[in-house]
C-alpha positions as CSV (number, residue, x, y, z in Angstrom):
1,M,-28.2,11.0,3.8
2,L,-24.7,12.6,3.7
3,L,-23.2,12.9,0.2
4,M,-19.4,12.6,0.3
5,V,-17.3,13.6,-2.8
6,H,-13.7,12.4,-3.0
7,Q,-10.6,14.3,-4.2
8,S,-8.7,13.6,-7.4
9,P,-7.1,11.3,-8.4
10,R,-8.7,9.1,-5.7
11,S,-12.0,7.3,-5.4
12,S,-14.7,6.9,-2.9
13,A,-12.5,4.3,-1.2
14,E,-10.6,7.2,0.5
15,Y,-13.6,7.7,2.7
16,A,-13.9,4.1,4.0
17,E,-12.6,4.9,7.5
18,L,-14.4,8.3,7.7
19,M,-17.7,6.7,6.7
20,L,-17.4,4.2,9.6
21,K,-17.0,7.1,12.0
22,W,-19.6,9.5,10.5
23,G,-22.0,6.6,9.8
24,K,-23.0,6.9,13.4
25,H,-24.7,10.2,12.6
26,F,-25.6,9.9,8.9
27,T,-26.3,7.5,6.1
28,C,-23.1,8.1,4.2
29,V,-23.1,7.8,0.4
30,A,-19.8,8.3,-1.5
31,P,-20.0,7.9,-5.3
32,D,-16.9,7.4,-7.5
33,S,-16.7,10.6,-9.6
34,P,-16.8,9.9,-13.4
35,G,-13.6,8.3,-14.6
36,F,-12.5,7.3,-11.1
37,G,-12.9,4.1,-9.1
38,Q,-15.6,2.0,-10.8
39,S,-17.4,4.9,-12.6
40,D,-17.2,5.4,-16.3
41,A,-15.6,8.5,-17.6
42,L,-17.8,11.3,-19.0
43,P,-17.9,11.2,-22.8
44,L,-17.0,14.1,-25.0
45,I,-19.8,16.7,-24.9
46,D,-20.5,18.3,-28.3
47,G,-16.9,17.4,-29.3
48,R,-15.3,19.0,-26.2
49,K,-13.9,17.5,-23.1
50,A,-15.9,17.6,-19.9
51,E,-15.4,20.7,-17.6
52,I,-16.3,21.4,-14.0
53,N,-20.0,22.2,-14.8
54,D,-20.4,18.7,-16.4
55,F,-19.0,17.0,-13.3
56,A,-21.3,19.0,-11.1
57,D,-24.3,18.2,-13.2
58,A,-23.3,14.5,-13.2
59,L,-23.2,14.6,-9.4
60,A,-26.7,16.2,-9.3
61,E,-27.9,13.5,-11.6
62,F,-26.5,10.8,-9.3
63,V,-28.3,12.3,-6.3
64,S,-31.6,12.5,-8.2
65,A,-31.2,8.9,-9.4
66,L,-31.0,7.9,-5.7
67,G,-34.4,9.4,-5.2
68,V,-33.0,12.1,-2.8
69,A,-34.5,15.6,-3.1
70,Q,-32.1,17.4,-0.7
71,C,-29.1,16.4,1.4
72,P,-26.0,17.8,3.2
73,A,-22.6,17.1,1.6
74,Y,-18.9,16.9,2.3
75,G,-16.0,17.2,-0.1
76,F,-12.2,17.4,0.2
77,H,-10.1,19.4,-2.2
78,S,-11.3,18.7,-5.7
79,G,-14.4,17.0,-4.3
80,G,-15.1,20.4,-2.6
81,I,-14.7,22.2,-6.0
82,I,-17.2,19.9,-7.6
83,L,-19.6,20.4,-4.7
84,V,-19.4,24.2,-4.7
85,T,-20.1,24.3,-8.4
86,A,-23.0,21.8,-7.9
87,V,-24.4,24.1,-5.2
88,K,-24.2,27.1,-7.5
89,R,-26.0,25.2,-10.3
90,H,-28.4,23.2,-8.2
91,P,-28.8,25.1,-4.9
92,E,-32.1,23.4,-4.0
93,M,-30.4,20.0,-3.8
94,F,-28.2,20.8,-0.8
95,S,-29.0,21.7,2.8
96,A,-25.4,22.4,3.9
97,L,-21.8,21.9,2.8
98,A,-18.5,21.1,4.6
99,I,-15.4,21.6,2.5
100,G,-11.8,20.6,3.1
101,G,-9.8,23.3,1.3
102,Y,-11.1,25.2,-1.7
103,A,-8.5,26.0,-4.4
104,I,-8.3,29.4,-6.1
105,W,-5.2,29.3,-8.4
106,T,-3.3,32.3,-9.5
107,E,-2.3,32.7,-13.2
108,A,1.3,31.9,-12.3
109,E,0.3,28.7,-10.6
110,M,-1.9,27.6,-13.5
111,K,1.0,28.3,-15.8
112,L,3.3,26.2,-13.6
113,F,0.9,23.3,-13.6
114,G,0.4,23.3,-17.3
115,E,0.5,19.7,-18.7
116,S,3.2,18.7,-16.2
117,Y,0.8,18.1,-13.4
118,L,-1.3,15.7,-15.3
119,P,0.9,13.6,-17.6
120,E,-0.6,10.8,-19.7
121,W,0.2,7.4,-18.5
122,H,-0.6,4.0,-19.9
123,P,0.3,0.4,-19.0
124,S,3.7,-0.5,-20.6
125,D,5.0,-3.9,-21.8
126,Y,7.3,-4.5,-18.9
127,G,5.4,-2.5,-16.2
128,E,7.7,0.6,-16.2
129,H,4.6,2.8,-15.5
130,L,4.3,1.2,-12.1
131,T,7.7,2.5,-10.9
132,W,6.7,6.0,-12.0
133,L,3.2,5.8,-10.4
134,W,4.5,4.6,-7.0
135,N,7.0,7.4,-6.7
136,R,4.6,10.0,-8.1
137,M,2.0,9.2,-5.4
138,L,4.7,8.9,-2.7
139,E,6.3,12.2,-3.4
140,Q,3.0,14.2,-3.7
141,S,3.2,14.6,0.1
142,W,6.8,15.8,-0.1
143,F,6.4,18.7,-2.6
144,F,3.6,20.7,-4.1
145,P,3.2,20.6,-7.0
146,W,4.6,17.0,-6.9
147,F,6.9,17.5,-9.9
148,D,8.5,20.8,-8.6
149,V,11.3,19.3,-6.5
150,R,12.8,22.3,-4.7
151,D,13.3,23.3,-1.1
152,E,10.8,26.1,-1.6
153,T,8.1,23.6,-2.5
154,R,8.5,21.2,0.4
155,L,5.5,20.2,2.5
156,T,5.4,19.9,6.2
157,V,3.1,16.8,6.0
158,A,5.7,14.7,4.1
159,H,5.4,11.0,4.8
160,A,6.4,7.5,3.5
161,D,3.3,5.7,4.9
162,V,3.3,2.5,2.7
163,A,-0.4,1.8,3.4
164,R,-1.5,5.3,2.4
165,V,0.6,5.4,-0.7
166,N,-0.5,1.9,-1.8
167,Q,-4.2,2.8,-1.4
168,A,-3.6,6.0,-3.5
169,V,-1.8,3.9,-6.2
170,S,-4.5,1.3,-6.2
171,E,-7.1,4.0,-6.9
172,M,-5.0,5.6,-9.6
173,L,-4.7,2.1,-11.3
174,D,-8.5,1.9,-11.3
175,A,-8.8,5.4,-13.0
176,G,-6.0,4.9,-15.5
177,N,-5.4,7.7,-17.9
178,D,-9.0,8.8,-17.4
179,Y,-7.8,10.5,-14.3
180,R,-6.7,13.5,-16.4
181,A,-10.2,14.4,-17.4
182,G,-11.7,14.8,-13.9
183,Y,-8.5,16.1,-12.4
184,G,-8.0,18.6,-15.2
185,A,-11.6,19.9,-14.9
186,V,-11.1,20.8,-11.2
187,L,-7.7,22.4,-11.9
188,R,-9.2,24.5,-14.6
189,A,-12.3,25.4,-12.6
190,P,-12.8,29.1,-11.9
191,R,-13.7,30.5,-8.5
192,D,-17.3,29.4,-8.4
193,I,-18.6,30.5,-5.0
194,P,-22.3,31.5,-5.2
195,E,-23.3,35.1,-5.0
196,D,-26.9,34.3,-4.1
197,E,-27.7,35.2,-0.4
198,G,-29.9,32.2,-0.3
199,A,-27.1,29.8,-0.9
200,P,-27.2,26.9,1.7
201,P,-24.7,27.2,4.6
202,C,-21.1,26.2,4.0
203,L,-18.0,25.8,6.1
204,I,-14.6,25.7,4.5
205,T,-11.6,24.6,6.6
206,A,-8.0,23.8,5.8
207,Y,-5.3,22.5,8.3
208,D,-1.7,23.3,8.8
209,G,0.5,21.7,6.1
210,D,-2.4,21.5,3.6
211,P,-1.3,23.4,0.4
212,L,-4.8,24.9,0.2
213,Q,-4.7,26.5,3.6
214,A,-3.2,29.6,2.1
215,H,-6.2,29.8,-0.3
216,I,-8.4,30.6,2.7
217,D,-7.1,34.1,2.3
218,R,-8.0,34.2,-1.4
219,L,-11.7,33.3,-1.0
220,G,-13.0,36.8,-1.2
221,A,-16.6,37.7,-0.5
222,M,-18.9,34.8,0.4
223,P,-22.7,34.4,1.0
224,P,-23.9,35.3,4.5
225,K,-24.1,31.7,5.7
226,W,-20.6,30.8,4.5
227,R,-17.5,30.9,6.6
228,A,-13.9,29.8,6.3
229,E,-11.4,28.9,8.9
230,K,-7.8,27.7,9.3
231,V,-7.4,24.8,11.7
232,A,-4.4,23.0,13.1
233,T,-4.8,19.3,12.2
234,P,-6.7,17.0,9.8
235,Q,-8.6,15.8,12.9
236,D,-9.6,19.4,13.7
237,H,-10.9,19.7,10.1
238,Q,-13.0,16.6,10.4
239,D,-14.3,17.5,13.8
240,A,-15.3,21.0,12.6
241,S,-16.9,19.6,9.4
242,L,-18.9,17.0,11.3
243,A,-20.2,19.5,13.9
244,F,-21.2,21.9,11.2
245,L,-23.1,19.2,9.2
246,Q,-24.9,18.0,12.3
247,E,-25.8,21.6,13.2
248,H,-27.5,22.0,9.9
249,C,-29.2,18.6,9.7
250,D,-32.9,18.6,10.5
251,G,-32.9,14.9,11.5
252,T,-35.1,13.8,8.6
253,P,-34.6,10.0,8.2
254,C,-32.8,8.9,5.1
255,P,-35.3,7.7,2.4
256,D,-35.0,4.3,0.8
257,L,-32.3,4.7,-1.8
258,S,-32.6,3.4,-5.4
259,E,-30.3,0.5,-6.2
260,D,-28.9,-0.9,-9.4
261,A,-30.8,-4.1,-10.3
262,N,-27.8,-5.8,-11.9
263,E,-24.8,-5.0,-9.6
264,G,-24.3,-4.3,-6.0
265,W,-22.8,-5.5,-2.7
266,L,-24.1,-8.0,-0.1
267,Q,-23.4,-7.2,3.5
268,I,-22.2,-10.5,5.2
269,G,-21.1,-10.0,8.8
270,G,-18.7,-7.1,8.8
271,G,-17.7,-7.4,5.1
272,L,-19.1,-6.9,1.6
273,I,-19.3,-9.2,-1.4
274,H,-19.4,-7.6,-4.9
275,W,-21.8,-9.2,-7.3
276,R,-23.1,-8.7,-10.9
277,G,-25.7,-10.3,-13.1
278,D,-29.4,-11.3,-12.9
279,K,-30.4,-11.4,-9.3
280,G,-32.4,-14.5,-8.7
281,A,-30.7,-16.5,-11.5
282,N,-30.2,-20.1,-10.7
283,R,-26.5,-20.3,-11.3
284,L,-23.6,-18.4,-9.6
285,T,-20.2,-18.5,-11.4
286,L,-16.8,-18.1,-9.7
287,H,-13.5,-16.9,-11.2
288,G,-10.2,-18.5,-10.3
289,P,-7.7,-17.5,-7.6
290,A,-5.7,-14.2,-8.2
291,S,-8.4,-13.1,-10.6
292,Q,-11.7,-11.3,-10.5
293,M,-15.1,-11.7,-12.1
294,D,-15.7,-11.0,-15.7
295,E,-19.1,-9.7,-17.0
296,P,-21.5,-12.6,-16.3
297,A,-23.5,-14.2,-19.2
298,N,-27.2,-13.4,-19.4
299,G,-29.2,-15.3,-16.9
300,T,-26.3,-15.9,-14.6
301,L,-24.7,-14.3,-11.6
302,A,-21.1,-13.7,-10.6
303,I,-19.2,-12.5,-7.5
304,D,-15.7,-11.4,-6.7
305,A,-14.5,-14.2,-4.4
306,P,-13.8,-13.1,-0.8
307,G,-10.6,-11.0,-0.8
308,H,-10.6,-10.7,-4.6
309,G,-11.7,-7.8,-6.8
310,Y,-13.9,-5.5,-4.8
311,S,-15.0,-8.0,-2.2
312,S,-13.9,-7.9,1.4
313,T,-11.8,-10.6,3.0
314,F,-13.5,-13.2,5.1
315,D,-12.1,-15.9,7.4
316,D,-14.5,-18.6,6.1
317,M,-14.4,-18.3,2.3
318,A,-16.6,-21.3,1.6
319,R,-19.3,-20.4,3.9
320,T,-19.3,-16.8,2.7
321,I,-19.6,-17.9,-1.0
322,E,-22.5,-20.2,-0.1
323,Q,-24.2,-17.5,1.9
324,A,-23.8,-15.0,-1.0
325,A,-25.3,-17.5,-3.4
326,Q,-28.3,-18.0,-1.1
327,M,-28.8,-14.2,-0.6
328,L,-28.8,-13.8,-4.4
329,G,-31.2,-16.6,-5.0
330,A,-28.8,-18.9,-6.8
331,K,-29.2,-22.6,-6.2
332,E,-26.0,-23.8,-8.0
333,I,-22.4,-22.7,-7.7
334,D,-19.9,-23.2,-10.5
335,W,-16.7,-23.8,-8.6
336,P,-13.5,-23.5,-10.8
337,E,-10.7,-26.0,-10.8
338,A,-7.6,-25.1,-8.8
339,P,-4.8,-24.0,-11.2
340,Q,-1.9,-26.4,-11.8
341,G,1.2,-25.6,-9.7
342,Q,2.4,-25.1,-6.2
343,P,0.4,-22.4,-4.3
344,N,3.5,-21.0,-2.6
345,Q,5.0,-20.3,-6.0
346,L,1.9,-19.5,-7.9
347,Y,1.1,-16.6,-5.6
348,P,4.2,-14.7,-4.6
349,D,4.2,-12.3,-1.6
350,L,2.7,-9.1,-2.8
351,T,2.8,-7.2,0.6
352,P,3.3,-3.5,-0.2
353,D,6.8,-2.3,0.6
354,R,8.5,1.1,0.8
355,F,9.8,0.9,-2.7
356,G,6.7,-0.4,-4.5
357,S,8.4,-3.6,-5.7
358,H,5.2,-5.6,-5.0
359,L,3.8,-3.9,-8.1
360,T,6.5,-5.1,-10.4
361,R,6.4,-8.6,-8.9
362,A,2.7,-8.8,-9.8
363,W,3.4,-7.5,-13.3
364,S,6.2,-10.0,-13.9
365,A,4.0,-12.9,-12.8
366,A,1.1,-11.7,-15.0
367,R,3.3,-11.4,-18.0
368,A,4.9,-14.8,-17.6
369,Q,1.4,-16.2,-17.1
370,A,0.8,-15.7,-20.9
371,M,3.9,-17.8,-21.8
372,F,4.3,-20.7,-19.3
373,G,2.1,-23.0,-17.3
374,P,2.5,-22.7,-14.4
375,W,4.0,-19.2,-14.9
376,Y,6.9,-19.7,-12.6
377,E,8.2,-22.8,-14.6
378,A,10.0,-20.6,-17.2
379,N,11.4,-23.5,-19.3
380,Y,10.8,-25.3,-22.5
381,A,8.9,-28.2,-20.8
382,H,6.2,-25.8,-19.6
383,L,5.6,-23.7,-22.7
384,I,2.0,-22.7,-23.5
385,P,0.9,-21.3,-26.9
386,V,1.5,-17.6,-27.1
387,K,-1.6,-15.6,-27.9
388,A,-0.8,-12.0,-28.8
389,E,-3.9,-10.6,-27.1
390,N,-2.7,-12.0,-23.8
391,L,0.5,-10.0,-24.0
392,T,-1.0,-6.6,-24.7
393,P,-0.2,-4.2,-21.8
394,A,-3.9,-3.8,-21.1
395,N,-4.5,-7.5,-20.6
396,I,-1.3,-7.9,-18.5
397,A,-2.5,-5.0,-16.4
398,K,-5.9,-6.7,-15.9
399,R,-4.2,-9.8,-14.6
400,A,-1.6,-8.0,-12.5
401,Y,-4.1,-5.6,-10.8
402,A,-6.3,-8.6,-10.0
403,R,-3.3,-10.3,-8.3
404,L,-2.6,-7.2,-6.3
405,R,-6.2,-6.9,-5.1
406,A,-6.3,-10.5,-4.1
407,G,-2.9,-10.6,-2.2
408,V,-2.9,-13.5,0.3
409,A,-6.5,-14.3,-0.4
410,A,-5.4,-15.9,-3.7
411,K,-3.5,-18.7,-2.0
412,Q,-6.4,-19.2,0.5
413,F,-8.9,-19.6,-2.4
414,H,-6.6,-22.0,-4.2
415,N,-6.3,-24.2,-1.1
416,L,-10.1,-24.1,-0.6
417,L,-10.6,-25.4,-4.2
418,L,-8.0,-28.2,-3.6
419,Q,-9.9,-29.1,-0.4
420,R,-13.2,-29.2,-2.2
421,N,-11.9,-31.3,-5.0
422,N,-10.3,-33.8,-2.6
423,N,-13.7,-34.1,-0.7
424,L,-15.8,-34.7,-3.8
């Protein structure tokens, strides 16, 4: 098994493509660090906020819960910081490390970061936070630190890749303001390179344009089996990391890994269906289009419909849903009614664009959804009773983010429900 620890403020989703490549050589396992992706944040510990040791110990606890005694590991940037600390505290758990950049900040850099690097952010009534978030994630490849907009801080790896920015924004939306805890812990982390000569082997590389490449010169003394190199490109970093991990892998087959009994993913064809509930329950419930599953009631099961929530997209939605029910042991499926309204208007185009306007389109629809039915008929004839809880920023955010995750799959699901109703 290869353990892969993501950077902040991302999630394990950043490794999706890399896992497909490296999966030819390892069983790749990438957890969401506490507070990111779908993992809960760490609680206050004896009244204090969590620090790097706590995140390292949580990672070790995760590996232990899988039933794995020892494994190689890979981490990029803050993921590498967590791993190095975990190796120092739990050296017996790791056979080798490959790290992409290891930060050692100067006092001046720490002073510059201060609170500016990790501002609080929360959903706002009219979605203003989305404009900030899009530009914050876009411009982090333009300047380092992202808020220090000067010629002296420009990065050579600047881009405006809409897909990359949108993925980072999506992961930041999952984390919410909890991102500050995990990100802050790695920024405050001291140099934690082990001094023990028996530390497992480690390779640290950083490519041209990576702000942490200069930190290779700050690493200082390292254990005998550790080395650090500057490389030219991100691909060079990945190639060197993979070769190093393979070199120090003894070929032991991955053991059967422990799984959560009440939540998981079903592999159907080339995609995944996210499920929760009591596996083997008789009834499987489905949410509506442009939504995602709520916590299922006791004795039931639920899935994120294809293309919704955390499920992959599939060409044949109906067949995939029926296959998921069969694999989970459910004999009945509770199909929802198709919402009232015209599909082309119910589900506006939310294709990501250069300016992030798809985010505010989703927010506007989710807000109007609490006042009119259907939401796009903003007139007196289509009023619905206003419930204050439906207009809280948190609940608007829940609906808006579900719309964003669903995208075009929402209209496809709606049409499937209409087709089913017409055939009944």
